[in-house]
N, C-alpha and C positions, 0 to 999 in steps of 0.2 A: 628739346628732348621729347621723346614719345610719351604721351600720357596714358598710363595703364590703370587709371583709377577704376575703370569698368571691370577690370579683373578681379577686383576685391568685392564686387557686388554680385548678388544672386537675384535672378529674376524668376518669377512664378507666373504660371498661367492657370486659369481656372479649369478643372477637369470634371469635378462632380459637385452637385449641389444636394443638400438634404433638407427636406421639409418635414417638420415634426408636428404631428397632430396630437392633441390631448383631449381625452374624453371630457365631456362637459360636466359630468358629475363625479366621475372616478378620476381624481387628479393624478393618480399614479399610473393610469392606464394610457399608454402612448402608442402611437403608430408612426413609423418613419418611412417616408418615401424618398427614393434616390432618383436623381436625374443626372444624366450625362450632359456635358456642356459642348455644344457644337463649336469646333475650333475656328470656324469661318464666320459664323454670325454671333457667337457668344450667347446663344439662346439655350435654354434647358430643353432637352429632348429625352425620349425613351424613359418615361417615368415607370418606376417599378418598386415594390416593396423592398426595403433594405434586407438583404439576406444575411444569415448568420455568418457566412464566410466574409461578406463585405464588412460587417460590423467588427468581426475579429481582426481583420486586416487594418481597418481604420484605428482600432484600439492600439495595435502594435506600432503603427506609424506615429500616433500621438505620444505614446510612451517614449519612443526613440527620440522624437523631437524634444520632449521635455528633458530627457536625460542629457542630450547634447547641450541644451541651453543652460542647464544647471551647472555644467562644467566650465562655462565661459568665464574667464577672468578669476577663477577660483585658484587660490594659492596651492602649490604642490605640497607645501608643508607649512611651517610657520611663515607669517607675512614677512617678506624681505625688508630690511631696515631702510633700503633705498626707495621704497614705495611711499609716495605722499598722498595719493588720492586714487580710489578705484570706484567705478560705477559700471556694473555689467549690463544695464538696461540699454535697449535699442542698439545703436551703433557701438556702445561700450565706450569707456573712456578710462585711461590710466595715465597718471603722472608719476614720474620717477626721476632720479638723478643718478649719474655715474661719476665717480671720482676721476681725476686726471689719469689718463691711460695711453698706452702706446698702441696704435693700430696702423695696419698697412693701408695706405690711401691710394686711390686710383684717379687718374686725371685724363681728360681728353687731350690729344696730341697738340691741339692748337693753343693750349695754355702754356706749353713749354715748361712743364713741371714733371719731373721724373717720378714715376710711381715708386713708393717705398714706405716703410714704416716711419712714423713720426709721433711725438707726443701731442695729444689734444688736451684742452683744459677740461675741468669738470663741466658736465653738460646736464641740462634739464630737458627731459623728454615729455611730450604730451602727445598721446595717440589715440585714435579710434580705430575701427576696422579698416577705414579707407584713407585716413589722413594722419600726417605726422608733422608736429611742430618741434623745433629744437631751439634752445637758448643756451648761452654759456653762463657759467658761474665763476666768480673770482675766488671763491673759497671751496674747499673740499669738504666742509662741514655740512651737516644736513640742513637744507634750506627751511626757512620759516616763511609765513605769509608776507612778511616785509622784506624778504631778501631781494635785492635788485637783480634784475636779469640783464644780460648783455647779449649782443648779437652773436650768434654762433660764428666763429671765425673761419668757416668752411664755405664751400660754394654750393649753389643750387638751393639757397635758402632765402626767402623773402624777409622784408623788414619786420613782419608780424610773426616770424618764425616758421611759417608754412614751407615745408620742403617740397620742391618740385619732384613728382614721381618720374623716375627715369626708366632705364632699360633693364632693371633687375626686378624679377618677380619674387614674391615670397609666398609661402604656403597659405592656404585658406586659414583665416583666423576665426571663423564662425564658432568653433568649439574650443579654441586655444585656452589652455590654462594661463594664469597670470605670468608665470615664469616663461612659458613658451611665447606668449604675446610680446613680452618685453624683449626677449632675445631675437625674435624674428624681425622686429622693427630695427634693432641695433645692427643686425647683420645686413639687413636691407640697405640701410643708410651707408654703411661703411664699405659694402660691396658694390655700391653704385659708382659710376664714373663721374667725378665732379667736372662740370663743363662750363658753368657760367655763374655770374654774380647775382643774377636776378634783380638787377637795379639797386643792389645794396653793396656798399663798401664796408665789409664787416670789421676791419681793423684800422688802426691809425697809420699803417704803412702799406706799401705795395704788397697785396697778398701773395702774388706769384713769387716774389723775392723771399717773402717770409717762409713760405712752405719749401722752397728749394733749400733754404738754409737749414730749416729744422730737419728736413729729411737727410741732408748731408752730414749734419753735426750730431744729431740725436739729442740735442738739448731740450730741456723741459719747455713747455709753451710759455712765453712771456706774457703773463696776464695783464701787465700794464698796457698792453696794446689793444685790449678789448675795448669796444665802444658800447656805451650804454644803449639799452633799447627803450629807456625811459618808462619802464614798466616793472612790476614786481610779481611774485608768485601769486599773490592775492588776486590780481587783476586778470589772471588767465584761468582762474578756478571758475566752474560753472555757476 
């Protein structure tokens, strides 16, 4: 499948450099010189005193960037009970779980599985701005650090839980609130087209036969078919 990890990343190029001079005896007396950055050589050019207009524009940009960062992974209201861990620094990280639920699933034609709604087991999600990990849970109760994790019984997921980024894009998560961040990743995963096992047999039976039956009958997911990942929630915490 096409890897669109780069779509989640933002790249920055140097445009301006500021050099701050401080008076040798009057410590509060400073002078700021601004340089443009040559986009070919990367060298500073066109030195000039920082104007009032440039300083005001820089202040507005810094305030805007700070406001956006302050909203990242912030709850929209009370912290959802399904959230287990949150860290908004750097790439960000959130860990949460979802109870058993019915979702419409999509499959590549070569799998010979008809698209349709089916019940999936309780799932544990671990996500940053650019990566998603998913595991299955046998209980719908809130996990603890010692709760065993099982392989997600779906396609496109590796043995360590890492999901292969497919052909479905999600909105930028740079400033996403916690609720939007979680919902975006869940929609991303379930709206993707499942296509391969990624070197992992996630259940103790033929997964193709299993999903064809679950979509046809609408039965709850049989948790006894889940295979252990030999790990716990504690081991995937940072």
